[in-house]
N, C-alpha and C positions, 0 to 999 in steps of 0.2 A: 757797845751797840747791840741791839737785840737781834740783828740779822745782818746779812751782807747783800751787796747789789746782785750777785749772781742768783741768790735765792729769790729776791724780789722780781727779777726779770724772768725767772722760771724758764730759762732756755731760749728766750727771745734774743736774737742777735741784731735786731734792728731797733733803733731808738729814734723815732721821729722827734725832731726838735721844733717846737711850735712857738711862734710869736703871734699871739691872738689879739687883735686890736680891740675887740668888743666881746663881752660875755654872751651877746646874742648869737655869736658864731659857735659857741662851745658845744651845744647840743648837736647841730648838724655836722660839725667837725668830728665829734666823737662817733656819730653814726657812720660817717665815711671811713674813718680809720678802722673801726671795728669790722666793717664789711670787707676792708682790704686785707685784714688778717693779723696785724701785729697785736701784741698783748700789752704794750706799754707805750707811754708817751711822756715827753718832757716839755712842760710849759715854761717858757722863759719869763722871768720877772722883769720884763722890759716895758710893760704897759700898766696903766693905772688899774685895769681890770684883772690883772694877773691872778690875784687871790680868788676872785669870784669865778674865773675861768677854771682854776684848779678844782674848786668846790663843785662846779657844775659838771665837769668831766668825770670827777670821781663818783658823783651821784649817778652818772650814766650806768656805771657798773661793769662795762665790758673791758675797761682798760685799767692797768696799773699806772697811776699818774704820779709823776715827780715834778719837782720845780727846778728850773735851770736859771743861770745867770744870778745866782744867789750871792750877793756881795756883802751882806751884813748878818749879824746874829738876829737882828730884828726881822729881816726878811725870812730867815730860816724859821723863826717862830710863827710868822704869819702863814708861811707855806704849809707847815705841818698842821697848824690849826685848821687850814682849809681842806686838809685831807691828803697832802703830798706824802707819798710813801718813801721817797728818796730825794736827796738834794744834790745838785750839780753846780759847781762854781767854775768860772773861767780861770781862776788862779788859786794859789794856796793862801788861805787866810786862817790864822789860828782861832780867831773868834768864831768863825763859821764852823770850823771843825768842832770846837768845844760845844757850840749850841747843838749841833747834830748829835753829838754823843749824849748830851743831857736829854734830848728829845727822843733818843732811841731809834734813829733812822740812819740808813747808810748815807754817807756823803762821798762825793767823787770830786776832789779838787782838780783844777787844771794845772798841768805842768808843761813847760816848754824846754826845760834844761835838766841835766842830771842833778844839779844842786837842789832844785825844787823837788825832784823825785826823792832824793835822800831825806829832805825835810818831811815829806809825806810819810815815808817809811818810819822815821823816828817818831811820828805822831800816831803810829799804829795803822796807817792807811796803806793797803796793798792793791787797791784798784783806783786808777787815776784817769783823768781825761787828758789825752794828748791834744793840745789846742794852741794855736790853730793848725791842725794837722797838715793840710796841704801846703800852706805858706812856709811851714817849718821844714818841709822836705819830704812829706808824704811817707810812703812805706820805707824809704831809705832811713829817715829819721827814726821811725818806729823800730826798725831792726837795730839801729845803733844804740838806742836807749834800752831795748829789751835785753840785749846781750849781757850786760853786766848786772842786770836785775831780773834774774829768771823767774822769781816768784811773783812779780808784779803783773797785774792784768790791766789792759789798756782799753779805753773807750775813745777812739779817735773821732774828733769832731772838728769841723771848720774847713770849708771849701770842698767838702766831699760830695760827689755826685754818684749816680747809679753805676757809672762806668768804673768807679774805684772800689766798689764793694768787694769783688772777688779777691783783689790783691790784699786788702786789709784783713778780710776774714780768713784768708789762707794762712795768716801768721798765728801760731799757737798762743801767743800772748794776748790776742785780742778777744775780749769778752763780748763786745757789741760795737756797732758803728752808729754814731749819731749823724743825722742829716736833716737839713732844713728844706731841701728841694721838694719834699713830699707834699708839704702844705705851706706855701709862702703867704705872707700878708696879702699879696696880690690875688692869689687864689681865693682867699677869704673875702676880700673886698668885692670881688666879682661873683661870689657865690658859686664857685666852680667845684662843688663837692663831688660830682661824678669824676672829675679829673683827679681830685685828691684820692678817691677810692682806687682809680686805675693806677696811679703812681705808687700807691701803697701796696697794692696787690703785686705789682711788677717787682717792687723792691723786696717784698717778702719772698717771692719766688727765687730771686737772686741769692737770698741769704739762707735758703733751705739747705740742709746737709746733703 
């Protein structure tokens, strides 16, 4: 790969996870996030407009945009063609990993067990998404997995809210925390961009060193 996720995130420890129903929301959403302070965002490939959303948010220029919920090599190719700088998958899939390597972008596969983590390491991946973090046991599960794998960096995602940030970010193995509470589909449907900006700024403040 040409770079790693830590380089792409450039020190940002908050990764907003976005499910954007319509490309019409992309510009106002990017404005709200940029005003709130994070430098990156993950657009989930769960909607028909996902590629166009990635392209529009990348064109905005204020954010480093990646693609999440990448399930296939074809989605990986579509995401990178749209401008995605990194890929995130909910699980470990060799075809997605291989596509990311060919495309020269960092990929963060999801893991829920030590076995999956060992498969990731064997594939040359040392940054993984702990998913779904809270249902798996939260920081207790994080500590249990991190202990035998000290060189692995984690991006916990799934069920995390603002009240969990300090506990996760306090663990030295955590690179960043992903969260969807910052900009939910409901916020976007209602056009609540001021609320997105407020939640973003609040989360950024919580993640500050």
